[in-house]
N, C-alpha and C positions, 0 to 999 in steps of 0.2 A: 504494500500500500504506500503510495506516495504521500509524503508529508508536506503540508503547506507551511510557509514561513512568512510572518509579517514582522517587519522591524519598525518599531516606533521609537524615535529618539527620546521623546518626553511626553508624558501626559500629566497635566496639572489637575489635581483633584482637590477641591476645597470642600470641607463639610462644616455644617453648623448644626448643633444640637444632636449630633450622633456621638455616642460614647466611643472613646478611642479603641476599646477592645472590639466593639462591633464593627468599626471602620476597618480595622486590621483583618478581621474575619471576612469582611465583604470583599476584600481584594485578593484573598487566597483563592486560587482557581479561576481568577478573572480571565486569563489567557484562553483557557478551555471554553469558558462561557462565550467569549467574543468569537472564537472560531466556530463554535456551534451555531451562533447567530448567522455568521457569514455563509457557512455551508448550507444552512436551511434556506437562506435567501437566494442561493445560487450565485453569490458574489465572487467566490473563489473557485478555481479549478484545481484538481489534484496536482500536487507538486508545484503550484504557483508560488512565486516569491514576490512580495510586495514591500517596497521600501517607502516609508513615510517619514516625514519630519516630526514636528511637534503637533500635538492635538490639543485644541482648546474646546472643551465640551460645553454644550448648552447647560443651563441650570436645570437640575432635575427636581421634580416635585415628588416626594415620597410620602406614602400614606403610613408606612410602618418604619419609623426610624430605628427601631430596635430589632429589626429583622435583617440579618446579614445577607440571607439568600435573596431577599427582595432587592436590597441595595445592589448586590452583585449583578443581578439580572438587569436592573435599570442602567447601571453603568455599562455593562456589556452591550446592551441595546444601543445606547448613545454612541459608543465607540464604533460598533458595526455600522451604524448609520453614517457616521463621519467617514469611515473607510470607504463605504459604498459611494458616497458623494465624491470623494477624492479620485477614485478610479473610474468614475463615470458609470456606475451600475446601480441605479436606485430602484 
């Protein structure tokens, strides 16, 4: 199976009102969640390599600031949306 590779120089994430331990848990596994979103949307092809610079994400509105899985899912969705826009597949 071919592996996809996406290189991002920097992602700035700022949080307000999220406890630090929840924020850390939310970013664990973030790469897998982003790739899952991209593959599901048909944005990446097997073995594709994508080089990106910095990503500046939109402000996310969360309903459950204490739920690391929801936070991870929303961050992954926003990153996948930005990647799709950058490579021209929305």
